[in-house]
C-alpha positions as CSV (number, residue, x, y, z in Angstrom):
1,M,-0.1,0.0,0.4
2,V,0.9,3.6,-1.0
3,R,1.8,5.5,2.2
4,E,2.7,9.3,2.7
5,V,6.4,9.6,4.0
6,V,5.9,11.2,7.6
7,G,9.0,12.0,10.2
8,T,12.7,12.8,10.0
9,Q,13.3,8.3,10.3
10,Q,10.9,7.7,7.7
11,R,12.8,10.4,5.3
12,S,15.9,9.2,6.3
13,Q,15.0,5.6,5.2
14,V,14.0,7.0,1.7
15,K,17.7,9.0,1.6
16,Q,19.1,5.7,2.1
17,F,16.7,4.0,-0.2
18,L,17.6,6.6,-3.3
19,S,20.9,6.1,-2.4
20,L,21.1,2.7,-3.5
21,F,20.4,3.7,-7.2
22,D,22.9,6.9,-7.2
23,L,19.7,9.0,-6.8
24,T,20.0,12.4,-4.4
25,F,17.5,13.2,-2.1
26,E,15.6,16.9,-3.0
27,D,13.5,18.0,-0.1
28,D,11.2,20.6,-2.3
29,C,8.5,18.7,-3.0
30,D,4.7,18.4,-2.9
31,D,4.1,14.6,-1.9
32,L,6.6,12.8,-0.9
33,L,5.1,8.7,-0.9
34,G,6.7,5.3,-0.2
35,I,5.5,1.3,-0.3
36,W,7.0,-0.8,2.3
37,D,6.9,-4.7,2.7
38,E,4.7,-6.7,5.7
39,Q,8.3,-6.6,7.4
40,G,8.6,-2.6,7.1
41,R,10.9,-2.6,4.4
42,L,10.7,0.2,2.0
43,I,10.3,-1.4,-1.2
44,A,9.7,1.5,-3.3
45,S,9.8,5.8,-2.8
46,G,8.2,8.4,-5.5
47,A,7.9,12.5,-5.1
48,R,5.5,15.6,-6.7
49,Q,6.8,18.6,-6.8
50,R,3.8,20.5,-8.5
51,E,3.2,18.6,-12.0
52,L,6.9,17.1,-11.7
53,L,7.5,13.6,-10.4
54,K,10.9,12.8,-9.4
55,M,12.8,10.4,-7.3
56,I,10.9,7.2,-7.9
57,A,12.6,4.2,-7.3
58,V,11.6,0.8,-7.0
59,D,13.3,-2.2,-5.3
60,P,14.8,-4.7,-8.0
61,D,13.0,-7.6,-6.5
62,H,10.0,-5.5,-6.9
63,Q,10.0,-4.4,-10.1
64,Q,7.7,-6.8,-11.5
65,T,5.1,-6.4,-9.2
66,E,2.7,-3.4,-9.6
67,A,4.4,-1.0,-7.3
68,F,5.5,1.2,-9.9
69,A,2.5,1.5,-11.0
70,Q,0.7,2.0,-7.9
71,L,3.1,4.6,-6.9
72,V,2.9,6.9,-10.1
73,S,-1.0,6.6,-9.8
74,E,-0.8,7.6,-6.4
75,L,1.5,10.6,-7.2
76,I,-0.8,11.5,-10.1
77,R,-4.2,11.2,-8.2
78,R,-2.8,13.4,-5.3
79,G,-1.7,16.2,-8.4
80,F,-5.5,16.1,-9.3
81,N,-6.1,17.1,-6.8
82,D,-4.3,20.1,-6.2
83,G,-5.9,20.8,-10.2
84,L,-3.5,19.6,-12.2
85,E,-4.1,18.0,-15.6
86,T,-0.2,17.3,-16.7
87,F,2.2,15.5,-15.5
88,F,6.3,15.4,-16.1
89,V,9.1,13.2,-15.2
90,V,12.9,14.0,-16.0
91,T,14.2,10.7,-15.9
92,R,17.0,8.4,-17.3
93,P,16.3,7.2,-21.2
94,Q,16.4,3.7,-19.8
95,N,13.8,4.2,-17.4
96,S,11.3,5.7,-20.4
97,L,9.4,2.8,-21.3
98,S,8.6,1.9,-17.6
99,F,6.8,5.2,-17.6
100,E,5.2,4.9,-21.3
101,A,3.8,2.0,-20.2
102,V,1.5,3.9,-17.9
103,N,0.2,6.3,-20.0
104,F,3.4,9.1,-20.4
105,R,4.3,10.2,-23.3
106,L,7.7,10.7,-24.7
107,L,8.6,14.4,-25.7
108,C,12.1,14.9,-25.7
109,L,15.4,12.3,-25.5
110,T,18.7,13.5,-24.9
111,E,22.0,10.7,-24.4
112,Q,21.3,10.9,-20.5
113,T,17.9,12.3,-20.1
114,A,14.1,11.7,-20.8
115,L,11.5,14.0,-20.7
116,L,8.2,12.4,-20.7
117,E,4.7,13.9,-20.0
118,Y,1.1,12.7,-18.8
119,G,-2.2,14.3,-19.1
120,P,-3.5,16.5,-22.0
121,G,0.1,18.1,-22.5
122,I,1.4,19.1,-25.8
123,A,-1.3,18.8,-27.6
124,A,-4.1,20.7,-25.7
125,Y,-1.3,23.4,-26.0
126,V,-0.9,23.6,-29.3
127,D,-5.2,23.0,-30.1
128,N,-5.6,26.0,-27.7
129,H,-3.3,28.3,-29.5
130,R,-3.8,26.8,-33.3
131,P,-6.0,30.1,-34.4
132,V,-2.5,31.8,-34.5
133,R,-0.8,29.4,-36.3
134,H,0.7,31.2,-39.5
135,D,2.7,29.2,-42.3
136,G,5.7,30.5,-44.1
137,V,9.4,31.3,-42.7
138,N,8.6,31.9,-39.1
139,G,10.7,32.8,-36.0
140,A,10.5,33.0,-32.4
141,V,12.0,34.4,-29.5
142,V,11.7,33.4,-25.9
143,I,11.9,35.7,-23.6
144,N,11.8,36.4,-19.3
145,A,10.7,40.0,-19.6
146,N,11.8,40.6,-16.2
147,P,10.2,43.5,-16.9
148,F,9.7,44.3,-20.6
149,T,12.5,46.3,-21.9
150,L,13.4,48.7,-24.7
151,G,16.3,45.9,-25.6
152,H,13.3,43.0,-25.6
153,R,11.4,45.7,-28.2
154,Y,14.5,46.1,-30.4
155,L,15.2,42.3,-29.9
156,I,11.7,41.5,-31.2
157,E,11.2,44.8,-33.9
158,T,15.0,43.3,-35.6
159,A,13.7,39.8,-36.0
160,A,10.4,40.5,-37.1
161,R,11.7,42.2,-40.0
162,Q,13.8,38.9,-40.8
163,V,10.4,36.3,-41.0
164,D,6.6,36.2,-42.3
165,W,5.7,36.0,-38.2
166,L,7.5,36.2,-35.2
167,Y,5.8,34.1,-31.8
168,V,7.6,36.0,-29.0
169,F,7.1,33.0,-26.3
170,V,6.8,34.6,-22.7
171,V,8.4,32.2,-19.8
172,Q,5.6,31.4,-17.6
173,E,7.2,29.6,-14.8
174,D,6.8,32.7,-11.8
175,S,10.1,32.5,-10.6
176,S,10.6,36.2,-11.7
177,S,10.8,39.5,-9.3
178,F,7.3,40.3,-11.8
179,T,4.4,37.6,-11.8
180,F,3.8,36.2,-14.8
181,D,0.6,37.3,-15.4
182,V,2.3,41.0,-15.1
183,R,5.3,39.9,-17.3
184,Y,2.7,38.9,-20.0
185,D,0.7,41.9,-20.3
186,L,3.6,44.1,-20.2
187,V,4.8,42.2,-23.3
188,C,1.7,42.4,-25.4
189,Q,1.7,45.9,-24.7
190,G,5.1,46.5,-25.1
191,V,5.1,45.1,-28.8
192,T,2.0,46.8,-30.2
193,G,2.3,48.3,-33.6
194,V,5.0,45.2,-34.4
195,D,2.2,43.8,-36.9
196,N,3.5,40.3,-37.9
197,V,4.0,39.4,-33.8
198,T,2.5,37.0,-31.9
199,V,3.0,36.7,-28.1
200,L,2.2,33.5,-26.4
201,P,2.9,32.0,-22.9
202,T,5.4,28.8,-22.7
203,G,3.2,26.9,-20.7
204,P,5.3,24.2,-18.9
205,Y,7.7,24.1,-22.0
206,A,10.6,25.8,-21.2
207,I,12.5,24.1,-18.7
208,S,14.1,26.1,-16.3
209,A,17.0,25.7,-13.3
210,M,14.5,26.0,-11.0
211,T,12.4,23.1,-11.8
212,F,14.7,20.6,-14.0
213,P,15.7,17.9,-11.2
214,G,19.1,17.0,-10.7
215,Y,18.8,14.3,-8.6
216,F,20.0,11.4,-11.1
217,L,23.3,13.3,-12.4
218,K,26.2,13.6,-10.7
219,D,27.3,17.5,-10.5
220,H,25.9,20.5,-10.6
221,D,27.8,21.4,-14.2
222,A,26.0,18.3,-15.5
223,V,22.7,19.5,-14.0
224,E,22.9,22.6,-15.9
225,A,24.1,21.0,-19.3
226,Q,21.7,18.7,-19.6
227,Q,18.7,21.0,-18.9
228,L,20.2,23.3,-21.3
229,E,20.4,20.6,-23.9
230,M,16.8,19.9,-22.8
231,D,15.3,22.9,-23.7
232,A,16.5,23.2,-26.7
233,T,16.0,19.4,-27.9
234,L,12.4,20.3,-26.2
235,F,12.4,23.6,-28.5
236,A,13.4,22.0,-31.7
237,R,10.8,18.6,-31.3
238,Q,7.9,20.1,-30.0
239,L,6.9,23.8,-30.5
240,A,9.2,24.9,-33.5
241,P,7.2,21.8,-36.1
242,R,4.0,22.9,-34.9
243,F,4.0,26.7,-35.2
244,A,6.5,26.1,-38.5
245,I,9.3,28.1,-37.0
246,R,12.4,28.0,-38.3
247,R,14.6,30.6,-36.5
248,R,15.2,31.0,-33.5
249,F,16.3,34.7,-32.2
250,V,18.5,35.5,-29.2
251,G,20.1,39.1,-27.7
252,S,23.8,38.9,-26.9
253,E,24.5,38.6,-23.9
254,P,27.5,41.0,-22.4
255,Y,26.5,40.3,-18.2
256,C,24.8,37.4,-17.3
257,D,27.1,34.3,-17.4
258,L,24.4,31.5,-17.1
259,T,22.4,33.2,-20.1
260,R,25.7,33.3,-22.0
261,R,25.5,29.8,-21.5
262,Y,22.4,29.2,-22.9
263,N,22.9,30.9,-26.3
264,E,26.0,28.8,-26.6
265,A,23.9,25.4,-26.0
266,L,21.2,26.9,-28.7
267,K,24.2,27.6,-31.1
268,K,25.1,24.5,-30.2
269,Y,21.9,22.2,-30.7
270,L,19.4,24.1,-32.6
271,P,21.1,23.7,-36.2
272,R,21.3,20.1,-35.5
273,L,17.5,20.1,-35.1
274,G,16.6,22.2,-38.0
275,V,16.3,25.4,-36.5
276,D,18.6,28.4,-37.5
277,L,20.4,30.3,-34.1
278,I,20.5,34.0,-34.8
279,E,22.0,36.2,-32.6
280,I,21.3,40.0,-32.3
281,P,23.5,42.7,-30.8
282,R,21.9,43.7,-27.9
283,A,20.1,47.2,-28.1
284,T,22.7,49.8,-26.1
285,N,22.0,53.1,-24.2
286,G,24.7,54.8,-24.8
287,C,27.6,52.6,-23.8
288,D,25.9,49.8,-21.5
289,A,23.7,47.5,-22.9
290,I,20.1,47.8,-21.9
291,S,19.1,45.0,-19.5
292,A,16.2,43.9,-17.4
293,S,18.4,43.8,-14.3
294,Q,19.6,47.5,-14.9
295,V,15.8,48.3,-14.8
296,R,15.2,46.3,-11.4
297,E,18.3,48.0,-9.7
298,L,17.0,51.3,-10.5
299,L,13.0,50.9,-9.1
300,G,14.1,52.2,-5.5
301,D,14.8,55.3,-7.3
302,R,11.6,55.1,-9.6
303,S,13.0,58.1,-11.5
304,R,11.1,58.6,-14.7
305,A,13.9,60.3,-16.6
306,T,16.2,57.6,-15.5
307,L,13.8,54.6,-16.6
308,E,12.4,56.3,-19.6
309,A,15.5,55.2,-21.3
310,L,15.3,51.8,-20.8
311,V,11.4,50.8,-20.7
312,P,8.8,51.7,-23.3
313,S,6.2,54.0,-22.2
314,S,3.9,50.9,-21.3
315,T,6.4,49.1,-18.9
316,L,6.9,52.9,-17.6
317,N,3.5,53.5,-17.2
318,Y,3.1,51.0,-15.1
319,L,6.5,51.0,-12.7
320,L,5.1,54.8,-11.9
321,S,1.9,53.1,-11.1
322,S,-0.2,52.5,-7.8
323,T,-0.5,49.5,-9.4
324,F,3.1,48.3,-9.2
325,N,3.7,49.8,-5.4
326,T,1.2,46.8,-4.2
327,N,1.2,44.0,-6.9
328,G,4.5,44.6,-8.6
329,L,7.0,42.3,-7.2
330,A,6.6,38.9,-6.0
331,P,8.0,38.9,-2.3
332,G,11.6,36.9,-2.1
333,R,12.1,36.5,-5.6
334,H,15.4,38.2,-7.9
């Protein structure tokens, strides 16, 4: 029977059990479940962090039993109770068939990782946005826009001139200083006047370092490398063909090392998968490249003259509004 893991002793049992499979325990989870045999020995464990299933392991002597299916089913049931419909698992490639046997679908595969989903998933996402799909030579920009700046506007305008239609995907994960709803609204307002642009949420189809589980990889560098490769592969295998995207555009990155490594990963993987990667020099404000981090650093001053050199009027009006004073920043996020 599947039971919730409670107390430090049971959590220690799970940590020790996972170590037998070269898996690392991660504290961040909404559900942590286990199955014990009649002798009180832990024979299976698994966890859920919102829609992500992780740390799933089954004792070799019980891998031909119903333990795996029972564990996954209970994690999904609990997710349904939390209002979720689609679930994901990132695992080693050799484990993908086990998940496909319980109705997961393979989304993308790299040498070290496999991403699978359960539920309406990518098909529902594409159906919801089918009315805005365009034929032709299409391009894409994926941005966080935390918040939307004149640099983003320049990137989008420049990219839009090079394609028949440009999709601007806004990262939907809420782990930024500005909430997704605010960021999405500011992007929609900020691209006004660029006629061949459609703004879309990424849904869960942009893998971030915040959610990519590294419990089955050995070191930090391997986790980051696999996260970057999987994000590029997922985009090329799932989003690009469904929206006829042949070019992806990024801005050059003079400041952030992680973003620079991300751009390099896109350059490495996307062309192999049929998508051209085009890097556009970052827009500048005098000598300095415009960045959202600059804007966030200046928010304490809230100087109109300073901010208006960095953001379009729609973002500026929001930053200077009473709405921003009360609802602008998510507490504790950077």
